[in-house]
C-alpha positions as a LaTeX table, in Angstrom:
\begin{tabular}{lrrr}
\hline
Residue & $x$ (\AA) & $y$ (\AA) & $z$ (\AA) \\
\hline
Met1 & 0.00 & 0.00 & 0.00 \\
Pro2 & 1.79 & 3.16 & $-1.16$ \\
Val3 & $-0.27$ & 5.66 & 0.91 \\
Arg4 & $-1.35$ & 5.41 & 4.54 \\
Ile5 & $-3.03$ & 7.95 & 6.79 \\
Gln6 & $-2.77$ & 6.98 & 10.44 \\
Thr7 & $-2.72$ & 8.29 & 13.99 \\
Lys8 & $-0.03$ & 5.95 & 15.28 \\
Asp9 & 3.70 & 6.58 & 14.91 \\
Phe10 & 5.76 & 4.76 & 12.28 \\
Asp11 & 9.15 & 3.06 & 12.30 \\
Ala12 & 11.00 & 4.65 & 9.39 \\
Gly13 & 13.73 & 2.00 & 9.35 \\
Ala14 & 11.22 & $-0.84$ & 9.23 \\
Glu15 & 9.22 & 0.93 & 6.50 \\
Val16 & 12.34 & 1.43 & 4.35 \\
Ala17 & 13.46 & $-2.16$ & 4.88 \\
Ala18 & 10.04 & $-3.50$ & 3.89 \\
Leu19 & 9.90 & $-1.36$ & 0.75 \\
Arg20 & 13.26 & $-2.54$ & $-0.58$ \\
Arg21 & 13.20 & $-6.09$ & 0.80 \\
Asp22 & 14.31 & $-8.79$ & $-1.59$ \\
Asn23 & 14.56 & $-6.50$ & $-4.62$ \\
Pro24 & 18.11 & $-6.73$ & $-6.02$ \\
Lys25 & 17.29 & $-4.08$ & $-8.65$ \\
Val26 & 17.01 & $-1.32$ & $-6.01$ \\
Gly27 & 20.14 & 0.81 & $-6.17$ \\
Ala28 & 18.83 & 3.87 & $-4.37$ \\
Val29 & 16.48 & 4.71 & $-1.54$ \\
Ala30 & 15.54 & 8.36 & $-0.96$ \\
Ser31 & 13.49 & 9.31 & 2.05 \\
Phe32 & 12.13 & 12.28 & 3.95 \\
Ile33 & 10.78 & 12.44 & 7.50 \\
Gly34 & 8.84 & 15.51 & 8.62 \\
Val35 & 8.91 & 16.18 & 12.36 \\
Cys36 & 6.76 & 18.41 & 14.59 \\
Arg37 & 8.73 & 21.42 & 15.87 \\
Asp38 & 8.29 & 23.36 & 19.10 \\
Ala39 & 8.16 & 26.70 & 17.27 \\
Asn40 & 6.60 & 28.13 & 14.12 \\
Asp41 & 6.57 & 31.67 & 12.76 \\
Gly42 & 8.62 & 32.82 & 15.74 \\
Gly43 & 6.22 & 31.52 & 18.39 \\
Ala44 & 6.21 & 28.53 & 20.70 \\
Val45 & 4.10 & 25.51 & 19.74 \\
Thr46 & 3.05 & 23.08 & 22.46 \\
Lys47 & 1.12 & 20.69 & 20.20 \\
Met48 & $-0.34$ & 20.42 & 16.74 \\
Thr49 & $-3.49$ & 18.75 & 15.50 \\
Leu50 & $-3.60$ & 17.53 & 11.92 \\
Glu51 & $-7.02$ & 17.04 & 10.39 \\
His52 & $-7.91$ & 15.45 & 7.08 \\
Tyr53 & $-10.89$ & 14.49 & 4.96 \\
Pro54 & $-10.94$ & 10.66 & 4.99 \\
Gly55 & $-11.00$ & 9.18 & 1.52 \\
Met56 & $-10.25$ & 12.48 & $-0.17$ \\
Thr57 & $-6.81$ & 12.77 & 1.41 \\
Glu58 & $-5.76$ & 9.26 & 0.38 \\
Lys59 & $-7.04$ & 9.89 & $-3.15$ \\
Ala60 & $-5.04$ & 13.14 & $-3.41$ \\
Leu61 & $-1.88$ & 11.43 & $-2.16$ \\
Asp62 & $-2.39$ & 8.50 & $-4.55$ \\
Lys63 & $-2.62$ & 11.00 & $-7.41$ \\
Ile64 & 0.63 & 12.70 & $-6.32$ \\
Val65 & 2.41 & 9.33 & $-6.11$ \\
Ser66 & 1.07 & 8.32 & $-9.54$ \\
Glu67 & 2.31 & 11.58 & $-11.04$ \\
Ala68 & 5.76 & 11.06 & $-9.51$ \\
Lys69 & 5.90 & 7.53 & $-10.92$ \\
Ser70 & 4.97 & 8.83 & $-14.37$ \\
Arg71 & 7.70 & 11.52 & $-14.28$ \\
Trp72 & 10.61 & 9.49 & $-12.92$ \\
Glu73 & 11.81 & 5.92 & $-13.28$ \\
Val74 & 11.23 & 4.73 & $-9.75$ \\
Met75 & 10.37 & 1.29 & $-8.49$ \\
Asp76 & 8.23 & 1.92 & $-5.48$ \\
Val77 & 6.90 & 4.74 & $-3.31$ \\
Leu78 & 5.54 & 4.87 & 0.21 \\
Val79 & 3.84 & 7.83 & 1.90 \\
Val80 & 2.80 & 7.59 & 5.55 \\
His81 & 1.12 & 10.70 & 6.99 \\
Arg82 & $-0.03$ & 10.99 & 10.55 \\
Val83 & $-3.15$ & 12.83 & 11.67 \\
Gly84 & $-4.50$ & 13.70 & 15.08 \\
Glu85 & $-2.65$ & 15.28 & 17.98 \\
Leu86 & 1.13 & 15.56 & 17.71 \\
Lys87 & 3.70 & 17.01 & 20.08 \\
Pro88 & 7.12 & 18.51 & 19.31 \\
Thr89 & 9.61 & 15.80 & 18.21 \\
Asp90 & 6.77 & 13.52 & 16.96 \\
Gln91 & 7.15 & 12.25 & 13.41 \\
Ile92 & 4.51 & 13.59 & 11.01 \\
Val93 & 5.22 & 12.27 & 7.54 \\
Leu94 & 7.41 & 9.70 & 5.81 \\
Val95 & 8.10 & 9.60 & 2.08 \\
Val96 & 10.26 & 6.76 & 0.73 \\
Val97 & 11.15 & 6.23 & $-2.93$ \\
Thr98 & 13.14 & 3.32 & $-4.34$ \\
Gly99 & 14.79 & 3.26 & $-7.73$ \\
Ala100 & 17.77 & 2.05 & $-9.67$ \\
His101 & 19.55 & 5.40 & $-9.42$ \\
Arg102 & 19.72 & 8.18 & $-6.82$ \\
Gly103 & 18.83 & 11.09 & $-9.11$ \\
Glu104 & 15.42 & 9.71 & $-10.01$ \\
Ala105 & 14.70 & 8.68 & $-6.40$ \\
Phe106 & 15.75 & 12.07 & $-4.97$ \\
Ala107 & 13.71 & 14.02 & $-7.52$ \\
Ala108 & 10.58 & 11.93 & $-7.02$ \\
Cys109 & 10.86 & 12.17 & $-3.22$ \\
Glu110 & 11.24 & 15.94 & $-3.31$ \\
Phe111 & 8.38 & 16.33 & $-5.81$ \\
Ile112 & 6.07 & 14.23 & $-3.62$ \\
Met113 & 6.84 & 16.32 & $-0.53$ \\
Asp114 & 6.42 & 19.62 & $-2.41$ \\
Tyr115 & 3.07 & 18.54 & $-3.83$ \\
Leu116 & 1.94 & 16.98 & $-0.55$ \\
Lys117 & 2.49 & 20.34 & 1.19 \\
Thr118 & 0.37 & 22.20 & $-1.36$ \\
Arg119 & $-2.19$ & 19.74 & $-2.75$ \\
Ala120 & $-3.13$ & 17.30 & $-0.01$ \\
Pro121 & $-6.29$ & 18.13 & 1.96 \\
Leu122 & $-4.65$ & 18.31 & 5.38 \\
Trp123 & $-5.18$ & 21.08 & 7.92 \\
Lys124 & $-2.90$ & 22.02 & 10.83 \\
Lys125 & $-3.97$ & 23.67 & 14.04 \\
Glu126 & $-1.22$ & 24.69 & 16.46 \\
Glu127 & $-1.59$ & 25.18 & 20.19 \\
Thr128 & 0.51 & 28.07 & 21.50 \\
Pro129 & 0.77 & 29.87 & 24.84 \\
Leu130 & $-1.48$ & 32.53 & 23.26 \\
Gly131 & $-4.13$ & 30.02 & 22.13 \\
Ala132 & $-4.91$ & 27.91 & 19.10 \\
Arg133 & $-4.29$ & 29.01 & 15.51 \\
Trp134 & $-4.79$ & 27.43 & 12.11 \\
Val135 & $-1.62$ & 27.28 & 10.02 \\
Glu136 & $-1.94$ & 29.20 & 6.79 \\
Ala137 & $-0.51$ & 28.04 & 3.47 \\
Arg138 & 3.01 & 29.33 & 2.87 \\
Ser139 & 4.13 & 31.05 & $-0.29$ \\
Ser140 & 7.48 & 29.24 & 0.02 \\
Asp141 & 5.63 & 25.90 & $-0.29$ \\
Asp142 & 3.75 & 27.15 & $-3.34$ \\
Glu143 & 7.02 & 28.33 & $-4.91$ \\
Ala144 & 8.64 & 24.95 & $-4.25$ \\
Ala145 & 5.75 & 23.14 & $-5.93$ \\
Gln146 & 5.68 & 25.62 & $-8.82$ \\
Arg147 & 9.15 & 24.62 & $-9.97$ \\
Trp148 & 7.77 & 21.22 & $-10.97$ \\
Glu149 & 5.17 & 22.78 & $-13.29$ \\
Pro150 & 5.91 & 22.99 & $-16.99$ \\
Pro151 & 6.75 & 26.49 & $-18.18$ \\
Lys152 & 3.78 & 28.40 & $-19.53$ \\
Ser153 & 4.04 & 29.19 & $-23.19$ \\
Ser154 & 3.53 & 32.77 & $-24.18$ \\
Ala155 & 1.01 & 33.54 & $-26.88$ \\
Ala156 & 2.56 & 35.34 & $-29.82$ \\
\hline
\end{tabular}
């Protein structure tokens, strides 16, 4: 199963081992782990709650994974995203990509994370000493995702 949404923590090492197990063609494994921080936008964060729309979120992540697989020669992809209440140092997301070569695996992994941040229906609420706040979309995330878009042709 390439996409999982869950409340429980994950074991990144076990997930990577399972994805590449018994495949002698795998020459590269690229991964990313997102972790909950104790600060955001200059303020303290005591906990974060991640909400999602069941069914819709998995479908959006499946589409992102499918697009990555169509763009790069990769063998397998795994995305595990946690939802619910998280505290600083808790793992949030795991993206693992296997392939024959590192370049393809790195690019696909980065693409998946950039698109996940901008296209997956996930919402973050942070608890701070001043109260709760919803985390707004960041222009830096949009800019990161934009670099994967084909250049727009100008009409002459």
